[in-house]
N, CA, C and O atoms as a GROMACS GRO file, in nm:
protein
  524
    1MET      N    1   5.661   9.191  16.254
    1MET     CA    2   5.592   9.187  16.128
    1MET      C    3   5.685   9.243  16.020
    1MET      O    4   5.764   9.334  16.045
    2LEU      N    5   5.674   9.188  15.902
    2LEU     CA    6   5.754   9.235  15.788
    2LEU      C    7   5.670   9.321  15.695
    2LEU      O    8   5.550   9.298  15.676
    3GLU      N    9   5.735   9.420  15.639
    3GLU     CA   10   5.672   9.506  15.538
    3GLU      C   11   5.755   9.496  15.411
    3GLU      O   12   5.876   9.514  15.413
    4LEU      N   13   5.689   9.466  15.301
    4LEU     CA   14   5.753   9.464  15.170
    4LEU      C   15   5.694   9.578  15.089
    4LEU      O   16   5.573   9.589  15.073
    5LYS      N   17   5.783   9.662  15.038
    5LYS     CA   18   5.741   9.776  14.955
    5LYS      C   19   5.798   9.753  14.816
    5LYS      O   20   5.918   9.730  14.800
    6ILE      N   21   5.712   9.760  14.715
    6ILE     CA   22   5.757   9.747  14.576
    6ILE      C   23   5.692   9.856  14.491
    6ILE      O   24   5.593   9.917  14.531
    7ARG      N   25   5.751   9.880  14.376
    7ARG     CA   26   5.692   9.970  14.275
    7ARG      C   27   5.621   9.881  14.174
    7ARG      O   28   5.681   9.790  14.118
    8HIS      N   29   5.494   9.909  14.150
    8HIS     CA   30   5.417   9.833  14.052
    8HIS      C   31   5.333   9.930  13.971
    8HIS      O   32   5.245   9.998  14.024
    9LYS      N   33   5.361   9.935  13.843
    9LYS     CA   34   5.288  10.025  13.751
    9LYS      C   35   5.291  10.169  13.801
    9LYS      O   36   5.189  10.239  13.798
   10GLY      N   37   5.409  10.213  13.848
   10GLY     CA   38   5.428  10.351  13.889
   10GLY      C   39   5.378  10.386  14.028
   10GLY      O   40   5.384  10.502  14.068
   11GLN      N   41   5.328  10.288  14.101
   11GLN     CA   42   5.277  10.315  14.236
   11GLN      C   43   5.345  10.225  14.338
   11GLN      O   44   5.383  10.112  14.308
   12ASP      N   45   5.360  10.277  14.459
   12ASP     CA   46   5.413  10.195  14.568
   12ASP      C   47   5.304  10.101  14.616
   12ASP      O   48   5.189  10.142  14.637
   13LYS      N   49   5.341   9.976  14.634
   13LYS     CA   50   5.250   9.875  14.689
   13LYS      C   51   5.316   9.818  14.814
   13LYS      O   52   5.437   9.798  14.817
   14TYR      N   53   5.236   9.793  14.916
   14TYR     CA   54   5.287   9.741  15.043
   14TYR      C   55   5.221   9.607  15.074
   14TYR      O   56   5.101   9.588  15.052
   15PHE      N   57   5.302   9.516  15.126
   15PHE     CA   58   5.254   9.385  15.166
   15PHE      C   59   5.307   9.357  15.306
   15PHE      O   60   5.422   9.388  15.338
   16TYR      N   61   5.223   9.299  15.390
   16TYR     CA   62   5.261   9.273  15.528
   16TYR      C   63   5.241   9.126  15.562
   16TYR      O   64   5.148   9.062  15.513
   17GLY      N   65   5.330   9.074  15.645
   17GLY     CA   66   5.318   8.935  15.687
   17GLY      C   67   5.414   8.901  15.799
   17GLY      O   68   5.495   8.984  15.841
   18ARG      N   69   5.403   8.778  15.846
   18ARG     CA   70   5.487   8.732  15.956
   18ARG      C   71   5.628   8.696  15.913
   18ARG      O   72   5.722   8.704  15.993
   19ASP      N   73   5.644   8.658  15.786
   19ASP     CA   74   5.777   8.615  15.741
   19ASP      C   75   5.795   8.643  15.592
   19ASP      O   76   5.703   8.687  15.523
   20LEU      N   77   5.916   8.617  15.545
   20LEU     CA   78   5.952   8.644  15.406
   20LEU      C   79   5.863   8.569  15.309
   20LEU      O   80   5.818   8.625  15.209
   21LYS      N   81   5.837   8.444  15.337
   21LYS     CA   82   5.754   8.362  15.248
   21LYS      C   83   5.614   8.422  15.233
   21LYS      O   84   5.561   8.431  15.122
   22GLU      N   85   5.556   8.463  15.343
   22GLU     CA   86   5.420   8.517  15.340
   22GLU      C   87   5.410   8.644  15.256
   22GLU      O   88   5.321   8.655  15.172
   23VAL      N   89   5.500   8.741  15.278
   23VAL     CA   90   5.493   8.865  15.200
   23VAL      C   91   5.529   8.841  15.054
   23VAL      O   92   5.476   8.908  14.965
   24THR      N   93   5.620   8.747  15.029
   24THR     CA   94   5.659   8.717  14.892
   24THR      C   95   5.542   8.656  14.815
   24THR      O   96   5.513   8.698  14.703
   25LEU      N   97   5.476   8.559  14.875
   25LEU     CA   98   5.364   8.495  14.806
   25LEU      C   99   5.248   8.592  14.784
   25LEU      O  100   5.178   8.584  14.682
   26GLU      N  101   5.228   8.682  14.877
   26GLU     CA  102   5.123   8.783  14.860
   26GLU      C  103   5.156   8.875  14.742
   26GLU      O  104   5.069   8.905  14.660
   27SER      N  105   5.281   8.920  14.734
   27SER     CA  106   5.320   9.008  14.624
   27SER      C  107   5.326   8.934  14.490
   27SER      O  108   5.306   8.995  14.385
   28PHE      N  109   5.351   8.806  14.495
   28PHE     CA  110   5.359   8.724  14.374
   28PHE      C  111   5.228   8.726  14.295
   28PHE      O  112   5.229   8.709  14.173
   29GLU      N  113   5.118   8.747  14.364
   29GLU     CA  114   4.987   8.751  14.296
   29GLU      C  115   4.986   8.852  14.181
   29GLU      O  116   4.914   8.834  14.083
   30LEU      N  117   5.066   8.957  14.193
   30LEU     CA  118   5.073   9.058  14.086
   30LEU      C  119   5.147   9.007  13.963
   30LEU      O  120   5.132   9.061  13.854
   31TYR      N  121   5.228   8.903  13.982
   31TYR     CA  122   5.316   8.855  13.875
   31TYR      C  123   5.297   8.707  13.843
   31TYR      O  124   5.384   8.646  13.782
   32LYS      N  125   5.185   8.650  13.884
   32LYS     CA  126   5.167   8.505  13.870
   32LYS      C  127   5.168   8.457  13.725
   32LYS      O  128   5.185   8.338  13.701
   33ASN      N  129   5.150   8.546  13.629
   33ASN     CA  130   5.155   8.507  13.488
   33ASN      C  131   5.293   8.526  13.426
   33ASN      O  132   5.312   8.500  13.308
   34ASP      N  133   5.389   8.571  13.506
   34ASP     CA  134   5.525   8.594  13.458
   34ASP      C  135   5.608   8.468  13.478
   34ASP      O  136   5.616   8.414  13.588
   35GLU      N  137   5.671   8.421  13.371
   35GLU     CA  138   5.746   8.296  13.375
   35GLU      C  139   5.864   8.304  13.472
   35GLU      O  140   5.888   8.210  13.549
   36GLN      N  141   5.938   8.414  13.469
   36GLN     CA  142   6.053   8.429  13.557
   36GLN      C  143   6.010   8.434  13.704
   36GLN      O  144   6.074   8.374  13.790
   37ALA      N  145   5.902   8.505  13.731
   37ALA     CA  146   5.851   8.513  13.868
   37ALA      C  147   5.811   8.374  13.918
   37ALA      O  148   5.839   8.338  14.032
   38ASN      N  149   5.746   8.298  13.832
   38ASN     CA  150   5.707   8.162  13.868
   38ASN      C  151   5.827   8.074  13.900
   38ASN      O  152   5.822   7.990  13.990
   39GLU      N  153   5.935   8.094  13.827
   39GLU     CA  154   6.056   8.015  13.851
   39GLU      C  155   6.112   8.043  13.992
   39GLU      O  156   6.148   7.950  14.064
   40TYR      N  157   6.118   8.170  14.029
   40TYR     CA  158   6.163   8.204  14.165
   40TYR      C  159   6.076   8.136  14.271
   40TYR      O  160   6.126   8.074  14.365
   41ILE      N  161   5.945   8.147  14.254
   41ILE     CA  162   5.852   8.095  14.354
   41ILE      C  163   5.853   7.942  14.357
   41ILE      O  164   5.853   7.883  14.465
   42ASN      N  165   5.854   7.879  14.241
   42ASN     CA  166   5.857   7.732  14.237
   42ASN      C  167   5.982   7.676  14.301
   42ASN      O  168   5.980   7.566  14.357
   43ASN      N  169   6.092   7.750  14.295
   43ASN     CA  170   6.218   7.707  14.358
   43ASN      C  171   6.230   7.758  14.502
   43ASN      O  172   6.334   7.741  14.565
   44GLU      N  173   6.124   7.819  14.552
   44GLU     CA  174   6.120   7.876  14.687
   44GLU      C  175   6.237   7.971  14.712
   44GLU      O  176   6.294   7.975  14.821
   45ASN      N  177   6.271   8.046  14.608
   45ASN     CA  178   6.381   8.141  14.616
   45ASN      C  179   6.324   8.280  14.646
   45ASN      O  180   6.334   8.372  14.564
   46TYR      N  181   6.265   8.294  14.764
   46TYR     CA  182   6.190   8.414  14.800
   46TYR      C  183   6.278   8.538  14.814
   46TYR      O  184   6.240   8.647  14.770
   47GLU      N  185   6.395   8.522  14.875
   47GLU     CA  186   6.482   8.638  14.895
   47GLU      C  187   6.527   8.698  14.762
   47GLU      O  188   6.523   8.819  14.745
   48ASP      N  189   6.569   8.613  14.669
   48ASP     CA  190   6.611   8.663  14.538
   48ASP      C  191   6.494   8.721  14.459
   48ASP      O  192   6.511   8.816  14.383
   49PHE      N  193   6.375   8.664  14.476
   49PHE     CA  194   6.256   8.717  14.410
   49PHE      C  195   6.234   8.862  14.455
   49PHE      O  196   6.207   8.950  14.372
   50VAL      N  197   6.246   8.886  14.585
   50VAL     CA  198   6.226   9.021  14.638
   50VAL      C  199   6.337   9.115  14.593
   50VAL      O  200   6.311   9.226  14.548
   51LYS      N  201   6.462   9.069  14.606
   51LYS     CA  202   6.577   9.155  14.573
   51LYS      C  203   6.592   9.179  14.423
   51LYS      O  204   6.599   9.293  14.378
   52ASP      N  205   6.595   9.072  14.347
   52ASP     CA  206   6.631   9.081  14.205
   52ASP      C  207   6.512   9.105  14.113
   52ASP      O  208   6.522   9.186  14.020
   53PHE      N  209   6.403   9.038  14.137
   53PHE     CA  210   6.288   9.051  14.047
   53PHE      C  211   6.204   9.174  14.083
   53PHE      O  212   6.175   9.258  13.998
   54LEU      N  213   6.165   9.183  14.210
   54LEU     CA  214   6.078   9.294  14.252
   54LEU      C  215   6.155   9.423  14.280
   54LEU      O  216   6.098   9.532  14.275
   55LYS      N  217   6.285   9.410  14.309
   55LYS     CA  218   6.364   9.525  14.355
   55LYS      C  219   6.295   9.588  14.476
   55LYS      O  220   6.286   9.710  14.488
   56GLY      N  221   6.246   9.500  14.563
   56GLY     CA  222   6.167   9.543  14.677
   56GLY      C  223   6.248   9.585  14.797
   56GLY      O  224   6.366   9.551  14.810
   57GLU      N  225   6.183   9.658  14.884
   57GLU     CA  226   6.240   9.699  15.012
   57GLU      C  227   6.168   9.620  15.120
   57GLU      O  228   6.045   9.622  15.129
   58LEU      N  229   6.245   9.551  15.201
   58LEU     CA  230   6.188   9.467  15.305
   58LEU      C  231   6.240   9.515  15.439
   58LEU      O  232   6.360   9.537  15.456
   59LYS      N  233   6.149   9.532  15.535
   59LYS     CA  234   6.193   9.573  15.668
   59LYS      C  235   6.094   9.525  15.773
   59LYS      O  236   5.977   9.500  15.746
   60TYR      N  237   6.146   9.513  15.895
   60TYR     CA  238   6.060   9.483  16.009
   60TYR      C  239   5.986   9.610  16.046
   60TYR      O  240   6.040   9.720  16.031
   61THR      N  241   5.864   9.595  16.093
   61THR     CA  242   5.784   9.712  16.124
   61THR      C  243   5.694   9.686  16.245
   61THR      O  244   5.672   9.571  16.284
   62GLY      N  245   5.645   9.792  16.303
   62GLY     CA  246   5.556   9.780  16.419
   62GLY      C  247   5.612   9.856  16.538
   62GLY      O  248   5.725   9.906  16.534
   63GLU      N  249   5.534   9.863  16.644
   63GLU     CA  250   5.575   9.937  16.764
   63GLU      C  251   5.687   9.868  16.839
   63GLU      O  252   5.755   9.930  16.920
   64THR      N  253   5.707   9.740  16.813
   64THR     CA  254   5.809   9.665  16.886
   64THR      C  255   5.945   9.670  16.818
   64THR      O  256   6.042   9.614  16.869
   65VAL      N  257   5.954   9.738  16.702
   65VAL     CA  258   6.077   9.740  16.623
   65VAL      C  259   6.115   9.882  16.586
   65VAL      O  260   6.030   9.964  16.550
   66GLN      N  261   6.246   9.911  16.595
   66GLN     CA  262   6.299  10.038  16.544
   66GLN      C  263   6.443  10.016  16.499
   66GLN      O  264   6.524   9.959  16.572
   67TYR      N  265   6.472  10.061  16.379
   67TYR     CA  266   6.608  10.047  16.324
   67TYR      C  267   6.701  10.149  16.389
   67TYR      O  268   6.661  10.262  16.417
   68LEU      N  269   6.826  10.108  16.411
   68LEU     CA  270   6.924  10.198  16.472
   68LEU      C  271   6.943  10.323  16.387
   68LEU      O  272   6.969  10.431  16.441
   69LYS      N  273   6.932  10.310  16.256
   69LYS     CA  274   6.950  10.426  16.167
   69LYS      C  275   6.841  10.532  16.189
   69LYS      O  276   6.853  10.644  16.140
   70ASP      N  277   6.734  10.495  16.261
   70ASP     CA  278   6.624  10.588  16.289
   70ASP      C  279   6.625  10.639  16.433
   70ASP      O  280   6.531  10.706  16.476
   71ILE      N  281   6.732  10.608  16.506
   71ILE     CA  282   6.741  10.649  16.646
   71ILE      C  283   6.835  10.770  16.656
   71ILE      O  284   6.946  10.769  16.604
   72GLU      N  285   6.786  10.874  16.726
   72GLU     CA  286   6.866  10.996  16.744
   72GLU      C  287   7.006  10.964  16.792
   72GLU      O  288   7.026  10.869  16.868
   73ILE      N  289   7.101  11.040  16.747
   73ILE     CA  290   7.243  11.029  16.779
   73ILE      C  291   7.304  10.906  16.712
   73ILE      O  292   7.408  10.917  16.646
   74VAL      N  293   7.242  10.791  16.727
   74VAL     CA  294   7.295  10.669  16.666
   74VAL      C  295   7.297  10.685  16.514
   74VAL      O  296   7.387  10.632  16.447
   75TRP      N  297   7.200  10.758  16.459
   75TRP     CA  298   7.194  10.774  16.313
   75TRP      C  299   7.314  10.850  16.257
   75TRP      O  300   7.337  10.848  16.136
   76ASP      N  301   7.390  10.917  16.344
   76ASP     CA  302   7.510  10.989  16.300
   76ASP      C  303   7.633  10.899  16.285
   76ASP      O  304   7.735  10.942  16.232
   77MET      N  305   7.622  10.776  16.332
   77MET     CA  306   7.737  10.686  16.330
   77MET      C  307   7.744  10.608  16.199
   77MET      O  308   7.642  10.567  16.143
   78ASP      N  309   7.867  10.588  16.150
   78ASP     CA  310   7.883  10.499  16.035
   78ASP      C  311   7.881  10.354  16.085
   78ASP      O  312   7.872  10.330  16.206
   79TYR      N  313   7.889  10.260  15.994
   79TYR     CA  314   7.873  10.118  16.029
   79TYR      C  315   7.978  10.072  16.130
   79TYR      O  316   7.945  10.005  16.228
   80ILE      N  317   8.105  10.107  16.107
   80ILE     CA  318   8.214  10.064  16.195
   80ILE      C  319   8.197  10.124  16.335
   80ILE      O  320   8.214  10.056  16.436
   81ARG      N  321   8.163  10.251  16.339
   81ARG     CA  322   8.143  10.316  16.469
   81ARG      C  323   8.023  10.255  16.542
   81ARG      O  324   8.024  10.241  16.664
   82THR      N  325   7.919  10.220  16.467
   82THR     CA  326   7.802  10.156  16.527
   82THR      C  327   7.842  10.022  16.589
   82THR      O  328   7.801   9.990  16.700
   83LEU      N  329   7.922   9.944  16.516
   83LEU     CA  330   7.969   9.816  16.571
   83LEU      C  331   8.047   9.836  16.700
   83LEU      O  332   8.028   9.763  16.797
   84ASP      N  333   8.135   9.935  16.701
   84ASP     CA  334   8.213   9.965  16.821
   84ASP      C  335   8.122  10.008  16.937
   84ASP      O  336   8.141   9.967  17.051
   85PHE      N  337   8.023  10.090  16.905
   85PHE     CA  338   7.927  10.134  17.006
   85PHE      C  339   7.851  10.015  17.064
   85PHE      O  340   7.833  10.005  17.186
   86LEU      N  341   7.806   9.925  16.978
   86LEU     CA  342   7.731   9.808  17.026
   86LEU      C  343   7.814   9.722  17.120
   86LEU      O  344   7.761   9.662  17.213
   87LYS      N  345   7.944   9.715  17.096
   87LYS     CA  346   8.033   9.637  17.183
   87LYS      C  347   8.040   9.695  17.324
   87LYS      O  348   8.070   9.623  17.420
   88THR      N  349   8.014   9.825  17.338
   88THR     CA  350   8.023   9.889  17.469
   88THR      C  351   7.897   9.869  17.553
   88THR      O  352   7.897   9.898  17.673
   89LEU      N  353   7.791   9.820  17.492
   89LEU     CA  354   7.664   9.805  17.563
   89LEU      C  355   7.667   9.683  17.654
   89LEU      O  356   7.734   9.584  17.626
   90ASP      N  357   7.591   9.691  17.764
   90ASP     CA  358   7.583   9.574  17.851
   90ASP      C  359   7.481   9.475  17.793
   90ASP      O  360   7.400   9.509  17.707
   91GLU      N  361   7.488   9.354  17.843
   91GLU     CA  362   7.405   9.244  17.790
   91GLU      C  363   7.256   9.272  17.804
   91GLU      O  364   7.176   9.226  17.722
   92GLU      N  365   7.219   9.347  17.905
   92GLU     CA  366   7.078   9.378  17.927
   92GLU      C  367   7.016   9.449  17.806
   92GLU      O  368   6.901   9.423  17.771
   93ILE      N  369   7.092   9.536  17.744
   93ILE     CA  370   7.044   9.608  17.626
   93ILE      C  371   7.075   9.531  17.498
   93ILE      O  372   6.993   9.527  17.406
   94LYS      N  373   7.191   9.469  17.492
   94LYS     CA  374   7.232   9.394  17.371
   94LYS      C  375   7.131   9.288  17.331
   94LYS      O  376   7.114   9.260  17.212
   95GLN      N  377   7.064   9.229  17.429
   95GLN     CA  378   6.970   9.121  17.398
   95GLN      C  379   6.854   9.168  17.308
   95GLN      O  380   6.789   9.085  17.244
   96TYR      N  381   6.830   9.297  17.303
   96TYR     CA  382   6.720   9.350  17.222
   96TYR      C  383   6.764   9.401  17.085
   96TYR      O  384   6.682   9.445  17.006
   97ILE      N  385   6.892   9.393  17.059
   97ILE     CA  386   6.944   9.441  16.931
   97ILE      C  387   6.968   9.322  16.839
   97ILE      O  388   7.038   9.228  16.873
   98LYS      N  389   6.908   9.330  16.723
   98LYS     CA  390   6.914   9.220  16.625
   98LYS      C  391   6.970   9.273  16.494
   98LYS      O  392   6.975   9.394  16.470
   99LEU      N  393   7.013   9.181  16.410
   99LEU     CA  394   7.062   9.216  16.276
   99LEU      C  395   6.960   9.173  16.172
   99LEU      O  396   6.923   9.056  16.165
  100ASP      N  397   6.914   9.267  16.094
  100ASP     CA  398   6.828   9.240  15.979
  100ASP      C  399   6.923   9.193  15.869
  100ASP      O  400   6.989   9.274  15.804
  101GLU      N  401   6.929   9.063  15.847
  101GLU     CA  402   7.026   9.007  15.754
  101GLU      C  403   6.995   9.042  15.608
  101GLU      O  404   7.086   9.047  15.526
  102PHE      N  405   6.871   9.066  15.577
  102PHE     CA  406   6.833   9.103  15.441
  102PHE      C  407   6.895   9.237  15.402
  102PHE      O  408   6.949   9.252  15.293
  103ASN      N  409   6.888   9.334  15.494
  103ASN     CA  410   6.938   9.469  15.468
  103ASN      C  411   7.073   9.498  15.533
  103ASN      O  412   7.132   9.603  15.510
  104GLN      N  413   7.122   9.405  15.613
  104GLN     CA  414   7.246   9.424  15.688
  104GLN      C  415   7.240   9.551  15.774
  104GLN      O  416   7.331   9.633  15.773
  105GLU      N  417   7.131   9.563  15.847
  105GLU     CA  418   7.110   9.678  15.937
  105GLU      C  419   7.066   9.627  16.073
  105GLU      O  420   6.993   9.528  16.084
  106PHE      N  421   7.110   9.697  16.177
  106PHE     CA  422   7.070   9.661  16.312
  106PHE      C  423   6.938   9.728  16.348
  106PHE      O  424   6.907   9.838  16.302
  107TYR      N  425   6.862   9.660  16.432
  107TYR     CA  426   6.737   9.715  16.481
  107TYR      C  427   6.715   9.671  16.625
  107TYR      O  428   6.774   9.574  16.672
  108VAL      N  429   6.628   9.743  16.694
  108VAL     CA  430   6.587   9.711  16.830
  108VAL      C  431   6.453   9.640  16.821
  108VAL      O  432   6.364   9.683  16.748
  109GLU      N  433   6.440   9.531  16.895
  109GLU     CA  434   6.311   9.463  16.905
  109GLU      C  435   6.281   9.440  17.053
  109GLU      O  436   6.353   9.369  17.122
  110TYR      N  437   6.173   9.502  17.098
  110TYR     CA  438   6.135   9.493  17.238
  110TYR      C  439   5.984   9.487  17.245
  110TYR      O  440   5.915   9.578  17.198
  111ASP      N  441   5.931   9.380  17.303
  111ASP     CA  442   5.787   9.358  17.299
  111ASP      C  443   5.705   9.460  17.378
  111ASP      O  444   5.583   9.466  17.363
  112LYS      N  445   5.769   9.539  17.462
  112LYS     CA  446   5.697   9.643  17.537
  112LYS      C  447   5.713   9.780  17.473
  112LYS      O  448   5.681   9.881  17.535
  113GLY      N  449   5.763   9.783  17.350
  113GLY     CA  450   5.782   9.909  17.277
  113GLY      C  451   5.928   9.939  17.255
  113GLY      O  452   6.003   9.964  17.350
  114ALA      N  453   5.970   9.937  17.130
  114ALA     CA  454   6.110   9.960  17.095
  114ALA      C  455   6.157  10.098  17.139
  114ALA      O  456   6.276  10.117  17.166
  115TYR      N  457   6.066  10.193  17.146
  115TYR     CA  458   6.104  10.330  17.184
  115TYR      C  459   6.170  10.334  17.322
  115TYR      O  460   6.254  10.420  17.347
  116LYS      N  461   6.133  10.241  17.411
  116LYS     CA  462   6.192  10.240  17.545
  116LYS      C  463   6.341  10.210  17.539
  116LYS      O  464   6.420  10.274  17.609
  117ILE      N  465   6.380  10.115  17.457
  117ILE     CA  466   6.521  10.082  17.440
  117ILE      C  467   6.589  10.191  17.357
  117ILE      O  468   6.704  10.226  17.382
  118SER      N  469   6.518  10.243  17.258
  118SER     CA  470   6.573  10.348  17.171
  118SER      C  471   6.612  10.472  17.251
  118SER      O  472   6.717  10.532  17.226
  119GLU      N  473   6.529  10.509  17.347
  119GLU     CA  474   6.561  10.625  17.432
  119GLU      C  475   6.690  10.600  17.510
  119GLU      O  476   6.773  10.690  17.522
  120GLN      N  477   6.706  10.480  17.562
  120GLN     CA  478   6.829  10.446  17.634
  120GLN      C  479   6.949  10.450  17.539
  120GLN      O  480   7.056  10.499  17.576
  121LEU      N  481   6.930  10.400  17.418
  121LEU     CA  482   7.040  10.399  17.320
  121LEU      C  483   7.081  10.541  17.282
  121LEU      O  484   7.199  10.567  17.260
  122THR      N  485   6.985  10.631  17.273
  122THR     CA  486   7.017  10.771  17.242
  122THR      C  487   7.108  10.829  17.351
  122THR      O  488   7.208  10.893  17.321
  123GLU      N  489   7.072  10.806  17.476
  123GLU     CA  490   7.153  10.856  17.587
  123GLU      C  491   7.292  10.792  17.587
  123GLU      O  492   7.392  10.862  17.604
  124LEU      N  493   7.297  10.661  17.567
  124LEU     CA  494   7.426  10.591  17.567
  124LEU      C  495   7.513  10.633  17.449
  124LEU      O  496   7.635  10.643  17.461
  125ALA      N  497   7.450  10.657  17.334
  125ALA     CA  498   7.525  10.700  17.216
  125ALA      C  499   7.583  10.840  17.238
  125ALA      O  500   7.695  10.869  17.196
  126GLU      N  501   7.506  10.924  17.305
  126GLU     CA  502   7.553  11.058  17.338
  126GLU      C  503   7.678  11.050  17.427
  126GLU      O  504   7.776  11.120  17.403
  127GLN      N  505   7.672  10.965  17.527
  127GLN     CA  506   7.788  10.945  17.616
  127GLN      C  507   7.906  10.889  17.537
  127GLN      O  508   8.019  10.933  17.553
  128TYR      N  509   7.878  10.791  17.453
  128TYR     CA  510   7.984  10.726  17.375
  128TYR      C  511   8.054  10.825  17.282
  128TYR      O  512   8.177  10.825  17.271
  129LEU      N  513   7.977  10.909  17.216
  129LEU     CA  514   8.034  11.000  17.117
  129LEU      C  515   8.096  11.126  17.177
  129LEU      O  516   8.196  11.176  17.126
  130TYR      N  517   8.038  11.176  17.285
  130TYR     CA  518   8.076  11.309  17.331
  130TYR      C  519   8.146  11.314  17.466
  130TYR      O  520   8.180  11.423  17.514
  131GLU      N  521   8.168  11.200  17.528
  131GLU     CA  522   8.237  11.203  17.659
  131GLU      C  523   8.370  11.133  17.651
  131GLU      O  524   8.442  11.125  17.751
   0.00000   0.00000   0.00000
């Protein structure tokens, strides 16, 4: 599931949906009278609408997803070190690691609970960094 967070009239607003189009169209309701917003939507330019017009934050959410930046030990790694760490993982774990192309951040997606893979990644990151 995707979560879109925007600032609207001084308050945070959240929109949830299965994909970028769904959350974008839901948030568009706040701006349907804005000419520029309509241009983005009419051209189906959803990503730019979120980034440039809304200045929104978009992320995957739910129990099946966890970003690497939120996983103990892994959060201490910079981007290059994270890439090197990911290369050391076996395919069994790699299959659950995805790239959020909107934010250019890696996350774990596991249908039985991302925390299960996250715990393994914490242990492996500890070995990678300190052994």
